[in-house]
N, CA, C and O of each residue as an XYZ file, in Angstrom:
412
protein
N      23.990    -67.794    -15.638
C      22.862    -66.766    -15.804
C      22.889    -65.804    -16.666
O      23.836    -65.018    -16.662
N      21.821    -65.685    -17.593
C      21.790    -64.658    -18.824
C      20.670    -63.666    -18.271
O      19.694    -64.214    -17.760
N      20.686    -62.578    -18.302
C      19.523    -61.523    -18.170
C      19.659    -60.814    -19.272
O      20.730    -60.336    -19.648
N      18.230    -60.670    -20.043
C      17.857    -60.313    -21.041
C      16.882    -58.921    -20.788
O      15.722    -59.117    -20.424
N      17.387    -57.453    -20.993
C      16.454    -56.797    -20.632
C      15.354    -56.424    -21.639
O      15.238    -55.276    -22.068
N      14.544    -57.447    -22.001
C      13.389    -57.626    -22.784
C      12.367    -58.312    -22.233
O      12.715    -59.138    -21.389
N      11.162    -58.219    -22.461
C       9.735    -58.617    -22.118
C       9.692    -60.008    -22.694
O       9.504    -60.094    -23.907
N       9.823    -60.966    -22.077
C       9.255    -62.338    -22.521
C       7.676    -62.446    -23.128
O       6.880    -61.962    -22.324
N       7.227    -62.812    -23.991
C       5.935    -62.704    -24.592
C       5.917    -64.035    -25.392
O       6.777    -64.908    -25.514
N       4.403    -63.887    -26.001
C       4.018    -64.783    -26.962
C       4.500    -64.399    -28.319
O       4.740    -65.299    -29.124
N       4.659    -63.199    -28.638
C       4.742    -62.602    -29.783
C       6.386    -61.674    -29.886
O       6.789    -61.107    -28.870
N       6.950    -61.635    -30.779
C       8.153    -60.910    -30.728
C       8.177    -59.505    -31.259
O       9.113    -58.713    -31.367
N       6.690    -59.386    -31.612
C       6.670    -57.605    -32.398
C       6.325    -56.644    -31.146
O       5.875    -56.979    -30.050
N       6.558    -55.749    -31.471
C       6.364    -54.155    -30.499
C       6.846    -54.273    -29.327
O       7.559    -55.227    -29.019
N       6.549    -53.390    -28.569
C       6.985    -53.013    -27.137
C       5.643    -53.027    -25.967
O       4.438    -52.846    -26.138
N       6.438    -53.322    -24.749
C       5.117    -53.250    -23.777
C       5.676    -52.126    -22.817
O       6.874    -51.842    -22.825
N       4.818    -51.536    -22.037
C       5.293    -50.632    -20.608
C       5.292    -51.775    -19.357
O       4.442    -52.647    -19.176
N       6.422    -51.522    -18.604
C       6.496    -52.184    -17.501
C       6.534    -51.529    -16.382
O       6.910    -50.379    -16.610
N       6.303    -51.726    -15.164
C       6.522    -51.289    -13.793
C       7.342    -52.056    -13.244
O       7.540    -53.236    -13.532
N       8.100    -51.134    -12.047
C       8.872    -52.185    -11.304
C       8.751    -51.381     -9.657
O       8.870    -50.176     -9.434
N       8.534    -52.268     -8.855
C       8.309    -52.013     -7.534
C       9.548    -52.411     -6.550
O       9.792    -53.541     -6.126
N      10.437    -50.933     -6.228
C      11.712    -51.357     -5.599
C      11.399    -51.810     -4.213
O      12.324    -52.459     -3.725
N      10.415    -51.663     -3.477
C      10.067    -52.125     -2.338
C       9.559    -53.530     -2.222
O       9.397    -53.957     -1.079
N       9.253    -54.403     -3.353
C       8.779    -55.558     -3.218
C       9.751    -56.751     -4.284
O       9.445    -57.509     -5.204
N      11.008    -56.412     -3.580
C      12.060    -57.362     -3.965
C      12.435    -56.961     -5.434
O      13.136    -57.801     -6.000
N      12.136    -55.930     -6.114
C      12.735    -55.616     -7.096
C      11.700    -56.157     -8.305
O      12.100    -56.138     -9.469
N      10.536    -56.574     -8.023
C       9.676    -56.821     -8.777
C       9.248    -55.984     -9.946
O       8.805    -54.846     -9.789
N       9.401    -56.635    -11.282
C       8.819    -55.832    -12.353
C       7.641    -56.627    -13.058
O       7.714    -57.851    -13.161
N       6.655    -55.981    -13.498
C       5.563    -56.532    -14.243
C       4.886    -55.868    -15.323
O       4.837    -54.639    -15.271
N       4.305    -56.520    -16.383
C       3.596    -55.466    -17.166
C       2.797    -54.516    -16.720
O       2.197    -54.685    -15.658
N       2.642    -53.242    -17.529
C       2.199    -52.251    -16.972
C       0.546    -52.687    -16.969
O      -0.170    -52.489    -15.988
N       0.025    -53.367    -18.341
C      -1.223    -53.577    -18.302
C      -1.605    -54.524    -17.031
O      -2.825    -54.436    -16.887
N      -1.269    -55.045    -16.445
C      -1.448    -55.730    -15.349
C      -2.302    -55.079    -14.387
O      -3.465    -55.238    -14.013
N      -1.412    -54.342    -14.120
C      -1.541    -52.972    -13.061
C      -2.324    -51.729    -13.738
O      -1.615    -50.973    -14.403
N      -3.368    -51.501    -13.670
C      -3.800    -50.049    -13.924
C      -3.134    -48.652    -13.175
O      -3.349    -47.527    -13.626
N      -2.297    -48.904    -11.969
C      -1.817    -47.891    -11.713
C      -1.143    -48.252    -10.967
O      -1.450    -49.102    -10.131
N       0.448    -47.468    -11.105
C       1.496    -47.659    -10.620
C       1.973    -47.562     -9.210
O       2.919    -48.160     -8.697
N       1.138    -46.688     -8.664
C       1.429    -46.302     -7.011
C       2.564    -45.413     -7.054
O       3.163    -44.821     -7.952
N       2.707    -45.531     -5.407
C       3.638    -44.369     -5.005
C       4.739    -45.417     -5.022
O       4.528    -46.598     -4.743
N       5.941    -44.917     -5.368
C       7.461    -45.502     -5.323
C       7.500    -46.507     -6.355
O       8.181    -47.494     -6.079
N       6.998    -46.494     -7.346
C       7.343    -47.486     -8.140
C       7.742    -46.498     -9.684
O       7.569    -45.297     -9.892
N       8.297    -47.522    -10.534
C       8.996    -46.645    -12.008
C       8.293    -47.391    -12.842
O       8.041    -48.582    -12.658
N       7.908    -46.656    -13.894
C       7.503    -47.077    -14.985
C       8.352    -47.137    -16.054
O       8.980    -46.099    -16.263
N       8.601    -48.286    -16.975
C       9.508    -48.020    -18.147
C       8.483    -48.232    -19.618
O       8.087    -49.341    -19.978
N       8.209    -47.115    -20.250
C       7.681    -47.455    -21.683
C       8.349    -48.147    -22.573
O       9.535    -47.859    -22.412
N       8.217    -48.989    -23.523
C       8.830    -49.347    -24.620
C       9.746    -50.054    -24.721
O      10.723    -49.829    -25.435
N       9.539    -51.236    -23.866
C      10.476    -52.067    -23.490
C       9.987    -53.323    -24.647
O       8.872    -53.843    -24.674
N      11.199    -53.652    -25.615
C      11.187    -54.595    -26.471
C      10.658    -56.169    -26.168
O      11.168    -56.988    -25.405
N       9.706    -56.286    -26.848
C       9.239    -57.880    -26.800
C      10.256    -58.996    -27.461
O      10.910    -58.877    -28.497
N      10.209    -59.906    -26.727
C      10.778    -61.249    -27.326
C      10.391    -62.268    -26.911
O      10.127    -62.402    -25.716
N      10.251    -63.312    -27.853
C      10.018    -64.809    -27.283
C      11.234    -65.776    -27.094
O      12.128    -65.735    -27.939
N      11.321    -66.606    -26.085
C      11.970    -67.448    -25.893
C      12.816    -68.230    -27.157
O      14.029    -68.425    -27.242
N      12.002    -68.509    -27.867
C      12.209    -69.370    -29.343
C      13.014    -68.603    -30.186
O      13.669    -69.208    -31.034
N      13.106    -67.154    -30.104
C      14.058    -66.389    -31.076
C      15.276    -65.821    -30.061
O      16.363    -65.606    -30.597
N      15.159    -65.604    -28.816
C      16.472    -65.186    -28.196
C      17.207    -66.450    -27.692
O      18.409    -66.545    -27.938
N      16.711    -67.219    -27.153
C      17.591    -68.300    -26.720
C      18.646    -69.052    -27.693
O      19.818    -69.259    -27.382
N      18.269    -69.289    -28.466
C      19.246    -70.183    -29.598
C      20.279    -68.893    -29.840
O      21.450    -69.248    -29.972
N      20.066    -67.597    -29.913
C      21.198    -66.590    -30.357
C      22.007    -66.383    -28.931
O      23.141    -65.906    -28.882
N      21.463    -66.695    -28.101
C      22.109    -66.375    -26.810
C      23.411    -67.261    -26.329
O      24.516    -66.865    -25.958
N      22.863    -68.680    -26.473
C      23.556    -69.630    -26.184
C      22.812    -70.937    -26.561
O      21.972    -71.526    -25.881
N      23.347    -71.307    -27.924
C      22.755    -72.582    -28.751
C      23.028    -73.639    -28.173
O      24.045    -73.552    -27.484
N      22.439    -74.798    -28.168
C      22.343    -75.957    -27.627
C      20.957    -76.199    -26.352
O      19.914    -75.556    -26.227
N      21.416    -77.232    -25.648
C      20.206    -77.610    -24.721
C      20.378    -76.653    -23.659
O      21.504    -76.235    -23.389
N      19.278    -76.244    -22.991
C      18.990    -75.404    -21.860
C      18.845    -76.636    -20.888
O      18.110    -77.592    -21.132
N      19.675    -76.502    -19.690
C      19.647    -77.275    -18.638
C      18.261    -77.057    -17.741
O      17.334    -77.819    -17.465
N      18.513    -75.824    -17.451
C      17.060    -75.166    -16.333
C      16.796    -73.787    -16.863
O      17.633    -72.917    -17.105
N      15.206    -73.722    -17.033
C      14.669    -72.382    -17.409
C      13.992    -72.100    -16.264
O      12.936    -72.675    -16.003
N      14.555    -71.149    -15.435
C      13.837    -70.388    -14.219
C      13.021    -69.212    -14.603
O      13.627    -68.261    -15.097
N      12.097    -69.156    -14.493
C      10.872    -68.112    -15.052
C      10.420    -67.172    -13.640
O      10.224    -67.578    -12.495
N      10.363    -66.219    -14.012
C       9.720    -65.351    -12.649
C       9.260    -63.818    -13.668
O       9.840    -62.750    -13.864
N       8.118    -64.317    -14.071
C       7.232    -63.604    -15.348
C       6.103    -62.940    -14.468
O       5.434    -62.196    -15.186
N       5.793    -62.947    -13.554
C       4.394    -62.048    -12.735
C       3.160    -62.256    -13.627
O       2.569    -61.244    -14.004
N       2.748    -63.370    -13.974
C       1.424    -63.162    -14.504
C       1.512    -63.474    -16.187
O       0.529    -63.660    -16.904
N       2.755    -63.483    -16.573
C       2.975    -63.843    -18.044
C       3.514    -65.073    -18.172
O       4.180    -65.266    -19.190
N       3.374    -66.111    -17.258
C       3.813    -67.576    -17.515
C       3.173    -68.050    -18.766
O       3.920    -68.253    -19.724
N       1.968    -68.245    -18.891
C       1.300    -68.739    -20.275
C       1.891    -68.100    -21.570
O       2.251    -68.763    -22.543
N       1.944    -66.892    -21.488
C       2.361    -66.303    -22.727
C       3.952    -66.461    -22.791
O       4.370    -66.620    -23.937
N       4.883    -66.448    -21.819
C       5.942    -66.888    -22.158
C       6.173    -68.239    -22.601
O       6.898    -68.463    -23.570
N       5.501    -69.318    -21.835
C       5.513    -70.595    -22.470
C       5.001    -70.657    -23.990
O       5.566    -71.415    -24.778
N       4.040    -69.939    -24.350
C       3.491    -69.968    -26.024
C       4.869    -69.703    -26.927
O       5.296    -70.457    -27.801
N       5.377    -68.612    -26.554
C       6.855    -68.200    -26.729
C       8.198    -68.826    -27.077
O       9.193    -68.417    -27.674
N       7.769    -70.287    -26.319
C       9.022    -71.292    -26.205
C       8.386    -72.473    -26.923
O       8.972    -73.525    -26.669
N       7.290    -72.602    -27.800
C       6.715    -73.647    -28.419
C       7.884    -74.760    -29.255
O       7.979    -75.986    -29.211
N       8.643    -73.766    -29.967
C       9.688    -74.596    -30.701
C      10.645    -75.237    -29.675
O      10.748    -76.463    -29.635
N      11.441    -74.335    -28.735
C      12.440    -75.035    -27.906
C      11.825    -76.202    -27.046
O      12.546    -77.123    -26.663
N      10.370    -76.148    -26.724
C      10.089    -77.133    -26.000
C       9.898    -78.468    -26.940
O      10.453    -79.543    -26.717
N       9.075    -78.215    -27.954
C       9.090    -79.309    -28.977
C      10.071    -79.991    -29.354
O      10.012    -81.220    -29.329
N      11.186    -79.316    -29.784
C      12.487    -79.882    -29.935
C      13.512    -80.453    -29.032
O      14.684    -80.774    -29.230
N      12.460    -80.508    -27.588
C      13.156    -80.905    -26.485
C      14.683    -80.118    -25.985
O      15.574    -80.784    -25.460
N      14.795    -78.934    -26.182
C      16.058    -78.022    -25.785
C      15.948    -77.639    -24.494
O      16.905    -77.184    -23.868
N      14.477    -77.831    -23.874
C      14.629    -77.360    -22.444
C      14.633    -78.629    -21.513
O      13.737    -79.436    -21.761
N      15.485    -78.940    -20.489
C      15.496    -80.156    -19.706
C      14.417    -80.006    -18.483
O      13.669    -80.904    -18.096
N      14.497    -78.694    -17.965
C      13.574    -78.459    -16.685
C      13.213    -76.939    -16.725
O      13.980    -76.022    -17.017
N      11.870    -76.849    -16.370
C      11.433    -75.298    -16.133
C      10.695    -75.437    -14.975
O       9.799    -76.230    -14.685
N      11.315    -74.367    -14.241
C      10.896    -73.735    -13.105
C      10.036    -72.635    -13.206
O      10.301    -71.862    -14.127
N       8.873    -72.306    -12.353
C       8.278    -71.029    -12.311
C       7.267    -70.913    -11.271
O       6.624    -71.886    -10.877
N       7.132    -69.825    -10.858
C       6.507    -69.738     -9.511
C       5.008    -69.235    -10.224
O       4.926    -68.277    -10.993
N       4.142    -69.879     -9.904
C       2.642    -69.290    -10.374
C       1.796    -69.047     -9.247
O       1.673    -69.725     -8.227
N       1.080    -67.698     -9.666
C      -0.220    -67.471     -8.472
C      -1.315    -67.241     -9.353
O      -1.271    -66.896    -10.533
N      -2.209    -67.454     -8.699
C      -3.688    -67.024     -9.210
C      -3.843    -65.619     -9.195
O      -3.802    -65.080     -8.089
N      -4.076    -64.650    -10.578
C      -4.368    -63.748    -10.399
C      -5.467    -63.108     -9.825
O      -6.602    -63.571     -9.938
N      -5.177    -61.907     -9.116
C      -6.485    -61.398     -8.437
C      -7.594    -61.367     -9.642
O      -7.382    -61.149    -10.835
N      -8.796    -61.638     -9.014
C     -10.312    -61.401     -9.660
C     -10.664    -59.872    -10.084
O     -11.763    -59.603    -10.570
């Protein structure tokens, strides 16, 4: 297991703000997804953005057996940031939980 204290996105530039909900299984998500953090949550401004294409080879070169993602609404952007890994077949299996975003 590799934990990287960065936000997986489609572009590696800049930073994002994140919110953390201690009462919801430690769930964290991008602050832009939620306009108000609400009671009991913690906000982290300035979290560096990174793509899987740039970060994974530096952490562990070679084929990635299983990529388990829990990115709370950023699934598409995370996959966009992994285009090279996927095109080169450097990922054997991708697992992610996807839910429909509220309208």
